[in-house]
TIDREN-156625 format. One record per residue (C-alpha): residue number from 0; x, y, z. Coordinates in nm, 3 decimals, decimal comma. Layout:
N
<atom num="NUM" u="X" v="Y" w="Z"/>
...
//
This chain:
434
<atom num="0" u="-1,336" v="-1,851" w="0,746"/>
<atom num="1" u="-1,010" v="-2,152" w="0,741"/>
<atom num="2" u="-1,159" v="-2,527" w="0,855"/>
<atom num="3" u="-1,049" v="-2,732" w="1,176"/>
<atom num="4" u="-0,773" v="-2,883" w="0,983"/>
<atom num="5" u="-0,661" v="-2,550" w="0,863"/>
<atom num="6" u="-0,616" v="-2,389" w="1,177"/>
<atom num="7" u="-0,288" v="-2,577" w="1,371"/>
<atom num="8" u="-0,104" v="-2,453" w="1,024"/>
<atom num="9" u="-0,267" v="-2,110" w="0,998"/>
<atom num="10" u="-0,138" v="-2,092" w="1,401"/>
<atom num="11" u="0,200" v="-2,171" w="1,339"/>
<atom num="12" u="0,289" v="-1,933" w="1,097"/>
<atom num="13" u="0,102" v="-1,598" w="1,214"/>
<atom num="14" u="0,132" v="-1,636" w="1,555"/>
<atom num="15" u="0,518" v="-1,637" w="1,520"/>
<atom num="16" u="0,458" v="-1,317" w="1,321"/>
<atom num="17" u="0,212" v="-1,125" w="1,500"/>
<atom num="18" u="0,439" v="-1,171" w="1,825"/>
<atom num="19" u="0,738" v="-1,074" w="1,632"/>
<atom num="20" u="0,585" v="-0,779" w="1,505"/>
<atom num="21" u="0,449" v="-0,714" w="1,858"/>
<atom num="22" u="0,787" v="-0,696" w="2,032"/>
<atom num="23" u="0,940" v="-0,503" w="1,722"/>
<atom num="24" u="0,643" v="-0,195" w="1,871"/>
<atom num="25" u="0,742" v="-0,267" w="2,183"/>
<atom num="26" u="1,129" v="-0,207" w="2,133"/>
<atom num="27" u="1,012" v="0,056" w="1,902"/>
<atom num="28" u="0,822" v="0,258" w="2,178"/>
<atom num="29" u="1,081" v="0,171" w="2,414"/>
<atom num="30" u="1,374" v="0,322" w="2,197"/>
<atom num="31" u="1,160" v="0,643" w="2,126"/>
<atom num="32" u="1,120" v="0,653" w="2,549"/>
<atom num="33" u="1,486" v="0,649" w="2,657"/>
<atom num="34" u="1,546" v="0,907" w="2,406"/>
<atom num="35" u="1,262" v="1,104" w="2,506"/>
<atom num="36" u="1,382" v="1,114" w="2,905"/>
<atom num="37" u="1,734" v="1,180" w="2,813"/>
<atom num="38" u="1,723" v="1,403" w="2,564"/>
<atom num="39" u="1,368" v="1,542" w="2,527"/>
<atom num="40" u="1,134" v="1,659" w="2,311"/>
<atom num="41" u="1,403" v="1,765" w="2,022"/>
<atom num="42" u="1,543" v="1,382" w="2,051"/>
<atom num="43" u="1,196" v="1,222" w="1,949"/>
<atom num="44" u="1,120" v="1,481" w="1,733"/>
<atom num="45" u="1,492" v="1,423" w="1,556"/>
<atom num="46" u="1,428" v="1,062" w="1,499"/>
<atom num="47" u="1,076" v="1,165" w="1,417"/>
<atom num="48" u="1,240" v="1,325" w="1,093"/>
<atom num="49" u="1,502" v="1,076" w="1,049"/>
<atom num="50" u="1,329" v="0,744" w="1,100"/>
<atom num="51" u="1,131" v="0,842" w="0,694"/>
<atom num="52" u="1,496" v="0,790" w="0,577"/>
<atom num="53" u="1,512" v="0,450" w="0,845"/>
<atom num="54" u="1,220" v="0,298" w="0,715"/>
<atom num="55" u="1,345" v="0,313" w="0,379"/>
<atom num="56" u="1,596" v="0,079" w="0,475"/>
<atom num="57" u="1,344" v="-0,138" w="0,607"/>
<atom num="58" u="1,132" v="-0,101" w="0,307"/>
<atom num="59" u="1,388" v="-0,212" w="0,087"/>
<atom num="60" u="1,460" v="-0,561" w="0,231"/>
<atom num="61" u="1,131" v="-0,618" w="0,276"/>
<atom num="62" u="1,057" v="-0,537" w="-0,036"/>
<atom num="63" u="1,275" v="-0,719" w="-0,208"/>
<atom num="64" u="1,261" v="-1,029" w="0,089"/>
<atom num="65" u="0,876" v="-1,056" w="0,007"/>
<atom num="66" u="0,922" v="-1,075" w="-0,294"/>
<atom num="67" u="1,146" v="-1,332" w="-0,323"/>
<atom num="68" u="0,938" v="-1,537" w="-0,073"/>
<atom num="69" u="0,637" v="-1,518" w="-0,282"/>
<atom num="70" u="0,797" v="-1,622" w="-0,582"/>
<atom num="71" u="1,004" v="-1,913" w="-0,409"/>
<atom num="72" u="0,646" v="-2,005" w="-0,258"/>
<atom num="73" u="0,466" v="-2,051" w="-0,537"/>
<atom num="74" u="0,760" v="-2,240" w="-0,724"/>
<atom num="75" u="0,754" v="-2,467" w="-0,400"/>
<atom num="76" u="0,362" v="-2,498" w="-0,462"/>
<atom num="77" u="0,403" v="-2,624" w="-0,801"/>
<atom num="78" u="0,680" v="-2,862" w="-0,695"/>
<atom num="79" u="0,944" v="-2,666" w="-0,867"/>
<atom num="80" u="1,218" v="-2,684" w="-0,586"/>
<atom num="81" u="1,528" v="-2,555" w="-0,824"/>
<atom num="82" u="1,347" v="-2,215" w="-0,994"/>
<atom num="83" u="1,225" v="-2,164" w="-0,516"/>
<atom num="84" u="1,652" v="-2,176" w="-0,470"/>
<atom num="85" u="1,712" v="-2,005" w="-0,776"/>
<atom num="86" u="1,444" v="-1,709" w="-0,712"/>
<atom num="87" u="1,639" v="-1,705" w="-0,348"/>
<atom num="88" u="1,968" v="-1,686" w="-0,450"/>
<atom num="89" u="1,906" v="-1,396" w="-0,671"/>
<atom num="90" u="1,753" v="-1,217" w="-0,377"/>
<atom num="91" u="2,019" v="-1,261" w="-0,171"/>
<atom num="92" u="2,243" v="-1,106" w="-0,447"/>
<atom num="93" u="1,983" v="-0,836" w="-0,457"/>
<atom num="94" u="1,987" v="-0,724" w="-0,100"/>
<atom num="95" u="2,308" v="-0,712" w="-0,110"/>
<atom num="96" u="2,364" v="-0,453" w="-0,366"/>
<atom num="97" u="2,070" v="-0,254" w="-0,221"/>
<atom num="98" u="2,256" v="-0,198" w="0,057"/>
<atom num="99" u="2,549" v="-0,026" w="-0,095"/>
<atom num="100" u="2,434" v="0,299" w="-0,227"/>
<atom num="101" u="2,189" v="0,349" w="0,093"/>
<atom num="102" u="2,486" v="0,347" w="0,242"/>
<atom num="103" u="2,672" v="0,606" w="0,117"/>
<atom num="104" u="2,406" v="0,824" w="0,033"/>
<atom num="105" u="2,315" v="0,885" w="0,402"/>
<atom num="106" u="2,672" v="0,929" w="0,465"/>
<atom num="107" u="2,730" v="1,188" w="0,237"/>
<atom num="108" u="2,382" v="1,404" w="0,268"/>
<atom num="109" u="2,229" v="1,283" w="0,583"/>
<atom num="110" u="2,216" v="1,662" w="0,681"/>
<atom num="111" u="2,033" v="1,734" w="0,323"/>
<atom num="112" u="1,774" v="1,489" w="0,366"/>
<atom num="113" u="1,685" v="1,540" w="0,712"/>
<atom num="114" u="1,636" v="1,898" w="0,644"/>
<atom num="115" u="1,383" v="1,833" w="0,320"/>
<atom num="116" u="1,173" v="1,590" w="0,543"/>
<atom num="117" u="1,099" v="1,879" w="0,805"/>
<atom num="118" u="1,404" v="1,890" w="1,050"/>
<atom num="119" u="1,505" v="2,267" w="1,180"/>
<atom num="120" u="1,713" v="2,418" w="1,441"/>
<atom num="121" u="1,783" v="2,188" w="1,775"/>
<atom num="122" u="1,542" v="1,923" w="1,590"/>
<atom num="123" u="1,752" v="1,856" w="1,259"/>
<atom num="124" u="2,091" v="1,838" w="1,461"/>
<atom num="125" u="1,989" v="1,550" w="1,601"/>
<atom num="126" u="1,831" v="1,392" w="1,346"/>
<atom num="127" u="2,129" v="1,403" w="1,182"/>
<atom num="128" u="2,306" v="1,276" w="1,470"/>
<atom num="129" u="2,064" v="0,937" w="1,450"/>
<atom num="130" u="2,120" v="0,912" w="1,079"/>
<atom num="131" u="2,459" v="0,922" w="1,020"/>
<atom num="132" u="2,491" v="0,596" w="1,256"/>
<atom num="133" u="2,215" v="0,434" w="1,097"/>
<atom num="134" u="2,390" v="0,449" w="0,792"/>
<atom num="135" u="2,681" v="0,261" w="0,878"/>
<atom num="136" u="2,504" v="-0,016" w="0,938"/>
<atom num="137" u="2,260" v="-0,036" w="0,638"/>
<atom num="138" u="2,404" v="-0,319" w="0,477"/>
<atom num="139" u="2,307" v="-0,539" w="0,794"/>
<atom num="140" u="1,976" v="-0,411" w="0,827"/>
<atom num="141" u="1,875" v="-0,454" w="0,451"/>
<atom num="142" u="2,021" v="-0,823" w="0,512"/>
<atom num="143" u="1,854" v="-0,898" w="0,770"/>
<atom num="144" u="1,529" v="-0,796" w="0,695"/>
<atom num="145" u="1,493" v="-0,914" w="0,404"/>
<atom num="146" u="1,616" v="-1,262" w="0,514"/>
<atom num="147" u="1,385" v="-1,265" w="0,736"/>
<atom num="148" u="1,070" v="-1,357" w="0,491"/>
<atom num="149" u="1,298" v="-1,573" w="0,335"/>
<atom num="150" u="1,383" v="-1,797" w="0,623"/>
<atom num="151" u="0,966" v="-1,786" w="0,717"/>
<atom num="152" u="0,885" v="-1,885" w="0,367"/>
<atom num="153" u="1,102" v="-2,235" w="0,354"/>
<atom num="154" u="0,887" v="-2,262" w="0,673"/>
<atom num="155" u="1,137" v="-2,204" w="0,982"/>
<atom num="156" u="0,909" v="-1,931" w="1,147"/>
<atom num="157" u="1,055" v="-2,007" w="1,483"/>
<atom num="158" u="1,363" v="-1,938" w="1,357"/>
<atom num="159" u="1,337" v="-1,614" w="1,179"/>
<atom num="160" u="1,164" v="-1,507" w="1,531"/>
<atom num="161" u="1,381" v="-1,605" w="1,711"/>
<atom num="162" u="1,658" v="-1,381" w="1,500"/>
<atom num="163" u="1,425" v="-1,062" w="1,503"/>
<atom num="164" u="1,360" v="-1,125" w="1,900"/>
<atom num="165" u="1,723" v="-1,150" w="1,961"/>
<atom num="166" u="1,814" v="-0,806" w="1,807"/>
<atom num="167" u="1,528" v="-0,632" w="1,975"/>
<atom num="168" u="1,669" v="-0,744" w="2,342"/>
<atom num="169" u="1,997" v="-0,643" w="2,225"/>
<atom num="170" u="1,847" v="-0,321" w="2,115"/>
<atom num="171" u="1,663" v="-0,242" w="2,402"/>
<atom num="172" u="1,931" v="-0,363" w="2,635"/>
<atom num="173" u="2,188" v="-0,133" w="2,470"/>
<atom num="174" u="1,932" v="0,167" w="2,448"/>
<atom num="175" u="1,943" v="0,157" w="2,841"/>
<atom num="176" u="2,351" v="0,142" w="2,845"/>
<atom num="177" u="2,427" v="0,387" w="2,525"/>
<atom num="178" u="2,099" v="0,620" w="2,605"/>
<atom num="179" u="2,093" v="0,642" w="2,975"/>
<atom num="180" u="2,393" v="0,527" w="3,111"/>
<atom num="181" u="2,657" v="0,624" w="2,878"/>
<atom num="182" u="2,404" v="0,974" w="2,794"/>
<atom num="183" u="2,509" v="0,948" w="2,380"/>
<atom num="184" u="2,142" v="1,046" w="2,307"/>
<atom num="185" u="2,044" v="0,992" w="1,943"/>
<atom num="186" u="2,323" v="0,852" w="1,861"/>
<atom num="187" u="2,316" v="0,591" w="2,111"/>
<atom num="188" u="1,965" v="0,538" w="2,017"/>
<atom num="189" u="2,123" v="0,407" w="1,690"/>
<atom num="190" u="2,423" v="0,255" w="1,808"/>
<atom num="191" u="2,271" v="0,043" w="1,928"/>
<atom num="192" u="2,024" v="-0,042" w="1,622"/>
<atom num="193" u="2,351" v="-0,142" w="1,452"/>
<atom num="194" u="2,481" v="-0,358" w="1,741"/>
<atom num="195" u="2,127" v="-0,584" w="1,713"/>
<atom num="196" u="2,100" v="-0,567" w="1,297"/>
<atom num="197" u="2,540" v="-0,724" w="1,322"/>
<atom num="198" u="2,458" v="-0,977" w="1,537"/>
<atom num="199" u="2,082" v="-1,111" w="1,389"/>
<atom num="200" u="2,304" v="-1,058" w="1,095"/>
<atom num="201" u="2,546" v="-1,375" w="1,224"/>
<atom num="202" u="2,254" v="-1,583" w="1,263"/>
<atom num="203" u="2,113" v="-1,542" w="0,912"/>
<atom num="204" u="2,460" v="-1,622" w="0,798"/>
<atom num="205" u="2,432" v="-1,944" w="1,040"/>
<atom num="206" u="2,103" v="-2,023" w="0,841"/>
<atom num="207" u="2,229" v="-2,021" w="0,523"/>
<atom num="208" u="2,532" v="-2,214" w="0,616"/>
<atom num="209" u="2,344" v="-2,502" w="0,698"/>
<atom num="210" u="2,420" v="-2,791" w="0,474"/>
<atom num="211" u="1,972" v="-2,841" w="0,377"/>
<atom num="212" u="1,938" v="-2,423" w="0,384"/>
<atom num="213" u="2,304" v="-2,342" w="0,163"/>
<atom num="214" u="2,236" v="-2,190" w="-0,195"/>
<atom num="215" u="2,471" v="-2,311" w="-0,429"/>
<atom num="216" u="2,725" v="-2,001" w="-0,582"/>
<atom num="217" u="2,603" v="-2,061" w="-0,929"/>
<atom num="218" u="2,201" v="-1,956" w="-0,810"/>
<atom num="219" u="2,351" v="-1,617" w="-0,633"/>
<atom num="220" u="2,433" v="-1,494" w="-0,959"/>
<atom num="221" u="2,172" v="-1,262" w="-1,084"/>
<atom num="222" u="1,923" v="-1,285" w="-1,363"/>
<atom num="223" u="1,753" v="-1,047" w="-1,539"/>
<atom num="224" u="1,355" v="-1,217" w="-1,525"/>
<atom num="225" u="1,406" v="-1,321" w="-1,202"/>
<atom num="226" u="1,512" v="-0,986" w="-1,084"/>
<atom num="227" u="1,231" v="-0,776" w="-1,250"/>
<atom num="228" u="0,969" v="-1,008" w="-1,153"/>
<atom num="229" u="1,078" v="-0,972" w="-0,743"/>
<atom num="230" u="1,103" v="-0,596" w="-0,796"/>
<atom num="231" u="0,730" v="-0,586" w="-0,990"/>
<atom num="232" u="0,618" v="-0,814" w="-0,689"/>
<atom num="233" u="0,819" v="-0,690" w="-0,403"/>
<atom num="234" u="0,677" v="-0,290" w="-0,449"/>
<atom num="235" u="0,325" v="-0,349" w="-0,269"/>
<atom num="236" u="0,551" v="-0,489" w="0,053"/>
<atom num="237" u="0,823" v="-0,242" w="0,006"/>
<atom num="238" u="0,569" v="0,046" w="-0,049"/>
<atom num="239" u="0,332" v="-0,100" w="0,263"/>
<atom num="240" u="0,680" v="-0,074" w="0,454"/>
<atom num="241" u="0,716" v="0,278" w="0,384"/>
<atom num="242" u="0,389" v="0,442" w="0,370"/>
<atom num="243" u="0,368" v="0,533" w="0,716"/>
<atom num="244" u="0,683" v="0,675" w="0,686"/>
<atom num="245" u="0,509" v="0,867" w="0,362"/>
<atom num="246" u="0,226" v="0,984" w="0,574"/>
<atom num="247" u="0,475" v="1,062" w="0,882"/>
<atom num="248" u="0,705" v="1,305" w="0,603"/>
<atom num="249" u="0,377" v="1,488" w="0,520"/>
<atom num="250" u="0,268" v="1,553" w="0,847"/>
<atom num="251" u="0,597" v="1,633" w="1,020"/>
<atom num="252" u="0,609" v="1,914" w="0,688"/>
<atom num="253" u="0,188" v="2,049" w="0,769"/>
<atom num="254" u="0,253" v="2,008" w="1,135"/>
<atom num="255" u="0,562" v="2,179" w="1,169"/>
<atom num="256" u="0,424" v="2,442" w="0,925"/>
<atom num="257" u="0,064" v="2,508" w="1,126"/>
<atom num="258" u="0,168" v="2,400" w="1,492"/>
<atom num="259" u="0,585" v="2,444" w="1,486"/>
<atom num="260" u="0,751" v="2,190" w="1,727"/>
<atom num="261" u="0,546" v="2,165" w="1,995"/>
<atom num="262" u="0,291" v="2,003" w="1,726"/>
<atom num="263" u="0,619" v="1,769" w="1,613"/>
<atom num="264" u="0,715" v="1,640" w="1,944"/>
<atom num="265" u="0,357" v="1,543" w="2,007"/>
<atom num="266" u="0,337" v="1,393" w="1,663"/>
<atom num="267" u="0,633" v="1,223" w="1,766"/>
<atom num="268" u="0,500" v="1,023" w="2,033"/>
<atom num="269" u="0,164" v="0,974" w="1,848"/>
<atom num="270" u="0,352" v="0,784" w="1,578"/>
<atom num="271" u="0,544" v="0,511" w="1,800"/>
<atom num="272" u="0,247" v="0,438" w="1,936"/>
<atom num="273" u="0,076" v="0,411" w="1,617"/>
<atom num="274" u="0,294" v="0,243" w="1,435"/>
<atom num="275" u="0,269" v="-0,062" w="1,733"/>
<atom num="276" u="-0,057" v="-0,072" w="1,620"/>
<atom num="277" u="-0,075" v="-0,042" w="1,289"/>
<atom num="278" u="0,262" v="-0,380" w="1,241"/>
<atom num="279" u="-0,009" v="-0,568" w="1,432"/>
<atom num="280" u="-0,236" v="-0,530" w="1,176"/>
<atom num="281" u="0,036" v="-0,584" w="0,914"/>
<atom num="282" u="0,165" v="-0,915" w="1,063"/>
<atom num="283" u="-0,165" v="-1,094" w="0,979"/>
<atom num="284" u="-0,071" v="-1,046" w="0,620"/>
<atom num="285" u="0,250" v="-1,096" w="0,606"/>
<atom num="286" u="0,257" v="-1,395" w="0,839"/>
<atom num="287" u="0,016" v="-1,538" w="0,647"/>
<atom num="288" u="0,154" v="-1,489" w="0,306"/>
<atom num="289" u="0,362" v="-1,819" w="0,267"/>
<atom num="290" u="0,028" v="-2,055" w="0,364"/>
<atom num="291" u="-0,112" v="-1,798" w="0,088"/>
<atom num="292" u="0,142" v="-1,821" w="-0,188"/>
<atom num="293" u="0,175" v="-2,166" w="-0,120"/>
<atom num="294" u="-0,172" v="-2,241" w="-0,186"/>
<atom num="295" u="-0,170" v="-2,012" w="-0,494"/>
<atom num="296" u="0,103" v="-2,195" w="-0,654"/>
<atom num="297" u="-0,080" v="-2,556" w="-0,582"/>
<atom num="298" u="-0,405" v="-2,422" w="-0,787"/>
<atom num="299" u="-0,606" v="-2,429" w="-0,389"/>
<atom num="300" u="-0,834" v="-2,140" w="-0,491"/>
<atom num="301" u="-1,091" v="-2,251" w="-0,170"/>
<atom num="302" u="-0,802" v="-2,235" w="0,080"/>
<atom num="303" u="-0,675" v="-1,913" w="-0,050"/>
<atom num="304" u="-0,988" v="-1,771" w="-0,002"/>
<atom num="305" u="-1,056" v="-1,923" w="0,356"/>
<atom num="306" u="-0,713" v="-1,744" w="0,419"/>
<atom num="307" u="-0,785" v="-1,477" w="0,316"/>
<atom num="308" u="-1,101" v="-1,434" w="0,491"/>
<atom num="309" u="-0,977" v="-1,513" w="0,824"/>
<atom num="310" u="-0,737" v="-1,231" w="0,764"/>
<atom num="311" u="-0,944" v="-1,008" w="0,764"/>
<atom num="312" u="-1,154" v="-1,096" w="1,047"/>
<atom num="313" u="-0,832" v="-1,107" w="1,284"/>
<atom num="314" u="-0,729" v="-0,805" w="1,147"/>
<atom num="315" u="-1,052" v="-0,626" w="1,171"/>
<atom num="316" u="-1,043" v="-0,696" w="1,493"/>
<atom num="317" u="-0,691" v="-0,613" w="1,587"/>
<atom num="318" u="-0,765" v="-0,249" w="1,422"/>
<atom num="319" u="-1,090" v="-0,220" w="1,656"/>
<atom num="320" u="-0,845" v="-0,318" w="1,955"/>
<atom num="321" u="-0,606" v="-0,109" w="1,896"/>
<atom num="322" u="-0,887" v="0,157" w="1,899"/>
<atom num="323" u="-1,036" v="0,083" w="2,193"/>
<atom num="324" u="-0,609" v="0,063" w="2,326"/>
<atom num="325" u="-0,545" v="0,433" w="2,240"/>
<atom num="326" u="-0,857" v="0,575" w="2,458"/>
<atom num="327" u="-0,793" v="0,417" w="2,714"/>
<atom num="328" u="-0,389" v="0,460" w="2,757"/>
<atom num="329" u="-0,394" v="0,838" w="2,556"/>
<atom num="330" u="-0,368" v="1,011" w="2,940"/>
<atom num="331" u="-0,046" v="0,748" w="3,012"/>
<atom num="332" u="0,116" v="0,836" w="2,704"/>
<atom num="333" u="0,287" v="1,185" w="2,725"/>
<atom num="334" u="0,473" v="1,077" w="3,063"/>
<atom num="335" u="0,591" v="0,765" w="2,943"/>
<atom num="336" u="0,787" v="0,927" w="2,652"/>
<atom num="337" u="0,890" v="1,242" w="2,898"/>
<atom num="338" u="0,708" v="1,438" w="2,664"/>
<atom num="339" u="0,661" v="1,821" w="2,787"/>
<atom num="340" u="0,383" v="2,011" w="2,927"/>
<atom num="341" u="0,298" v="2,187" w="2,581"/>
<atom num="342" u="0,289" v="1,864" w="2,387"/>
<atom num="343" u="0,101" v="1,659" w="2,651"/>
<atom num="344" u="-0,184" v="1,771" w="2,643"/>
<atom num="345" u="-0,201" v="1,737" w="2,251"/>
<atom num="346" u="-0,083" v="1,373" w="2,265"/>
<atom num="347" u="-0,410" v="1,318" w="2,504"/>
<atom num="348" u="-0,648" v="1,465" w="2,269"/>
<atom num="349" u="-0,432" v="1,372" w="1,897"/>
<atom num="350" u="-0,406" v="0,998" w="2,017"/>
<atom num="351" u="-0,770" v="0,882" w="2,034"/>
<atom num="352" u="-0,846" v="1,147" w="1,731"/>
<atom num="353" u="-0,572" v="0,989" w="1,543"/>
<atom num="354" u="-0,665" v="0,601" w="1,568"/>
<atom num="355" u="-1,010" v="0,598" w="1,422"/>
<atom num="356" u="-0,828" v="0,476" w="1,112"/>
<atom num="357" u="-0,735" v="0,141" w="1,255"/>
<atom num="358" u="-1,108" v="0,083" w="1,177"/>
<atom num="359" u="-1,061" v="0,059" w="0,771"/>
<atom num="360" u="-0,676" v="0,045" w="0,836"/>
<atom num="361" u="-0,697" v="-0,395" w="0,890"/>
<atom num="362" u="-0,923" v="-0,396" w="0,538"/>
<atom num="363" u="-0,703" v="-0,201" w="0,311"/>
<atom num="364" u="-0,363" v="-0,335" w="0,425"/>
<atom num="365" u="-0,465" v="-0,733" w="0,418"/>
<atom num="366" u="-0,646" v="-0,696" w="0,124"/>
<atom num="367" u="-0,267" v="-0,537" w="-0,003"/>
<atom num="368" u="-0,142" v="-0,812" w="0,153"/>
<atom num="369" u="-0,338" v="-1,108" w="-0,009"/>
<atom num="370" u="-0,258" v="-0,964" w="-0,357"/>
<atom num="371" u="0,076" v="-0,926" w="-0,351"/>
<atom num="372" u="0,042" v="-1,315" w="-0,179"/>
<atom num="373" u="-0,126" v="-1,424" w="-0,516"/>
<atom num="374" u="0,094" v="-1,273" w="-0,725"/>
<atom num="375" u="-0,137" v="-0,972" w="-0,828"/>
<atom num="376" u="0,144" v="-0,760" w="-0,841"/>
<atom num="377" u="-0,108" v="-0,503" w="-1,052"/>
<atom num="378" u="-0,402" v="-0,462" w="-0,781"/>
<atom num="379" u="-0,155" v="-0,503" w="-0,452"/>
<atom num="380" u="0,105" v="-0,180" w="-0,638"/>
<atom num="381" u="-0,193" v="0,008" w="-0,746"/>
<atom num="382" u="-0,313" v="0,016" w="-0,360"/>
<atom num="383" u="0,020" v="0,080" w="-0,280"/>
<atom num="384" u="0,031" v="0,394" w="-0,499"/>
<atom num="385" u="-0,336" v="0,534" w="-0,407"/>
<atom num="386" u="-0,217" v="0,555" w="-0,060"/>
<atom num="387" u="0,108" v="0,693" w="-0,091"/>
<atom num="388" u="-0,065" v="0,990" w="-0,360"/>
<atom num="389" u="-0,425" v="1,007" w="-0,143"/>
<atom num="390" u="-0,233" v="1,085" w="0,195"/>
<atom num="391" u="-0,064" v="1,385" w="0,023"/>
<atom num="392" u="-0,346" v="1,524" w="-0,033"/>
<atom num="393" u="-0,527" v="1,478" w="0,160"/>
<atom num="394" u="-0,331" v="1,567" w="0,466"/>
<atom num="395" u="-0,227" v="1,902" w="0,280"/>
<atom num="396" u="-0,649" v="1,981" w="0,225"/>
<atom num="397" u="-0,750" v="1,919" w="0,560"/>
<atom num="398" u="-0,434" v="2,111" w="0,727"/>
<atom num="399" u="-0,572" v="2,392" w="0,492"/>
<atom num="400" u="-0,930" v="2,365" w="0,605"/>
<atom num="401" u="-0,861" v="2,281" w="0,934"/>
<atom num="402" u="-0,473" v="2,347" w="1,078"/>
<atom num="403" u="-0,414" v="2,100" w="1,342"/>
<atom num="404" u="-0,714" v="1,952" w="1,373"/>
<atom num="405" u="-0,790" v="1,837" w="1,009"/>
<atom num="406" u="-0,484" v="1,704" w="1,052"/>
<atom num="407" u="-0,469" v="1,404" w="1,301"/>
<atom num="408" u="-0,818" v="1,343" w="1,148"/>
<atom num="409" u="-0,668" v="1,279" w="0,795"/>
<atom num="410" u="-0,591" v="0,921" w="0,850"/>
<atom num="411" u="-0,939" v="0,809" w="0,916"/>
<atom num="412" u="-1,035" v="0,997" w="0,573"/>
<atom num="413" u="-0,734" v="0,874" w="0,380"/>
<atom num="414" u="-0,821" v="0,490" w="0,498"/>
<atom num="415" u="-1,210" v="0,541" w="0,411"/>
<atom num="416" u="-1,100" v="0,603" w="0,068"/>
<atom num="417" u="-0,890" v="0,312" w="0,058"/>
<atom num="418" u="-1,109" v="0,060" w="0,179"/>
<atom num="419" u="-1,341" v="0,175" w="-0,162"/>
<atom num="420" u="-1,084" v="0,128" w="-0,373"/>
<atom num="421" u="-0,951" v="-0,164" w="-0,176"/>
<atom num="422" u="-1,342" v="-0,319" w="-0,194"/>
<atom num="423" u="-1,368" v="-0,251" w="-0,596"/>
<atom num="424" u="-1,067" v="-0,405" w="-0,664"/>
<atom num="425" u="-1,153" v="-0,767" w="-0,495"/>
<atom num="426" u="-1,466" v="-0,667" w="-0,656"/>
<atom num="427" u="-1,369" v="-0,680" w="-1,022"/>
<atom num="428" u="-1,086" v="-0,936" w="-0,932"/>
<atom num="429" u="-1,380" v="-1,196" w="-0,826"/>
<atom num="430" u="-1,594" v="-1,112" w="-1,149"/>
<atom num="431" u="-1,259" v="-1,171" w="-1,358"/>
<atom num="432" u="-1,223" v="-1,526" w="-1,223"/>
<atom num="433" u="-1,541" v="-1,648" w="-1,307"/>
//
């Protein structure tokens, strides 16, 4: 565990990040509440079908931003400020370049993509309405998401938090106006998100316009070796951001087959609530990443170990608390999201069952965050790839054996397997460094 002297610095990074992630989860839930009440099951299920594609936008930003942030922080820990600035400049270039293909792809192929993710009937119509609007704001969302870890890694944790909080508040307010007051349905929810990201982008521009934060134009030019390092290290945070949506896609396909639109609508509400707990746990690893990376660059192995072990304690405690919360509030979730009479009892039963996985989630995902924070791309990427592959196998096998009930238990089986793999990788890393 961290020493008393390290606590203020740890809290400086952890608390704002946890608050930001918590409110992001709340904003996401509010988004679902508005759509559920205004459009009904089809609207909620439609967003759930399209959201993996939205999450790809967030994953690209997070992966590149975290990759660049880790490398720049390690360089700062080594005392190499010129390299740290160069890495940030290259990261900014990569964020912009990566956003353009996403915009074009989503505008041209929204219907085909949503259909491939399990959308059908009215659910598909709502998903397409949502995604086509989101596509317009993709460049802003990639840049804001990617610049947030860069700002945080420069020590400006409060500013990074303020940008995200502002975007969230604007999103919620406009959700109410566009979806409830103006009756624009799922497209209105997407419009609220786009406007919020544009405003947040202006504040990101303001940050890098300050004299102390300006990046020289020559540092914005791409560098092949830095780009490769960012992609290699950013693959794990990219995967961590996308993994819940990989699970969503697999679950959507399986539930659509075994339970139809009612099961899909029930899972949409569950996914909203589950996302809240998942990002709370993820905030522990992401919040402490700048500290771990700087200490890694400075060669302070004891501080790195202490931070990692403290993260385990905090993340596992959050997982247990999340599980208890889901048992306590499961009856409140169906009316909150305006679930139909058919979907409501499924939600009440499945939400606590689904949430058992949180007991293990804190350990597995904090371990992945630790690996990429210390520039161990091999282990972090191995865990992400393992989860992506295993979730497909587990969900389809559990669905085949136990139908819909098996799908609700699948996340727990997945996380148990991942915990064994994560523990093995940690042990091997420890043995190799002796």
